[in-house]
C-alpha positions in Angstrom: 0.0 0.0 0.0 1.4 3.4 -0.9 1.2 6.4 1.4 -0.8 9.2 -0.1 0.5 12.8 0.2 -1.4 15.2 2.3 -3.2 18.1 0.7 -0.8 20.7 2.1 2.3 18.8 0.9 0.8 18.4 -2.5 -0.3 22.1 -2.7 3.2 23.4 -1.7 5.0 21.0 -4.1 2.8 21.9 -7.1 3.0 25.7 -6.3 6.8 25.6 -6.0 7.2 23.7 -9.3 4.8 26.1 -11.1 6.6 29.1 -9.6 9.9 27.8 -10.9 8.3 27.2 -14.4 6.8 30.8 -14.4 10.1 32.4 -13.4 12.0 30.5 -16.2 9.3 31.6 -18.7 9.5 35.2 -17.6 13.3 35.2 -17.9 13.3 33.6 -21.3 10.4 35.7 -22.8 11.1 39.0 -24.5 8.7 41.9 -24.5 8.2 44.7 -26.9 7.5 48.2 -25.7 4.0 48.7 -24.2 3.5 44.9 -24.0 2.3 43.0 -21.0 1.9 39.3 -19.9 -1.3 38.7 -18.1 -3.8 41.1 -16.6 -5.6 41.8 -13.4 -4.8 39.4 -10.5 -2.7 37.3 -12.8 -0.5 40.2 -14.2 3.0 38.8 -14.6 5.1 41.4 -16.3 5.0 44.7 -18.2 7.4 46.7 -20.3 6.4 50.3 -21.0 7.7 53.9 -21.4 7.0 56.4 -18.6 8.1 59.8 -19.7 11.6 59.4 -21.0 12.3 56.2 -18.9 11.7 52.6 -20.0 10.2 50.7 -17.1 10.0 46.9 -16.6 7.7 45.8 -13.8 6.8 42.5 -12.3 3.2 42.0 -11.2 1.4 40.2 -8.4 0.6 37.3 -10.8 4.1 35.9 -10.0 2.7 34.9 -6.6 -1.1 34.4 -7.4 -0.7 32.3 -10.5 1.4 29.5 -8.9 -1.0 29.5 -5.9 -4.0 29.2 -8.1 -2.4 26.4 -10.1 -1.4 24.6 -6.9 -4.9 24.9 -5.4 -6.7 23.6 -8.5 -4.2 20.8 -9.3 -4.0 19.5 -5.7 -7.8 19.7 -5.3 -8.3 17.7 -8.5 -5.7 15.1 -7.5 -7.3 14.7 -4.1 -10.8 14.3 -5.5 -9.6 11.7 -8.0 -7.8 9.8 -5.2 -10.9 10.0 -3.0 -13.2 8.5 -5.7 -10.6 6.0 -7.0 -9.7 4.5 -3.6 -12.1 1.7 -2.8 -13.8 2.0 0.6 -13.9 -1.1 2.8 -16.9 -1.2 5.1 -17.9 -4.0 7.4 
């Protein structure tokens, strides 16, 4: 019998892996002037001109997107495990 991971361990593991993947994607991606990646709560990165300065900013989506991915994925995994595991009742 295999030991199943707890919800919190699964959530943290998936969130850290997705954070790593998002950070690699942001470092590899190139943006043109006045271009953004994401919007609203999932805003990842922006590159725009402010006066005579060029500004690159990182948004809150760097934190919220991995947390959302971790929450959805770990919930789906736990639901599948719950319904896939046979229940033994006497």
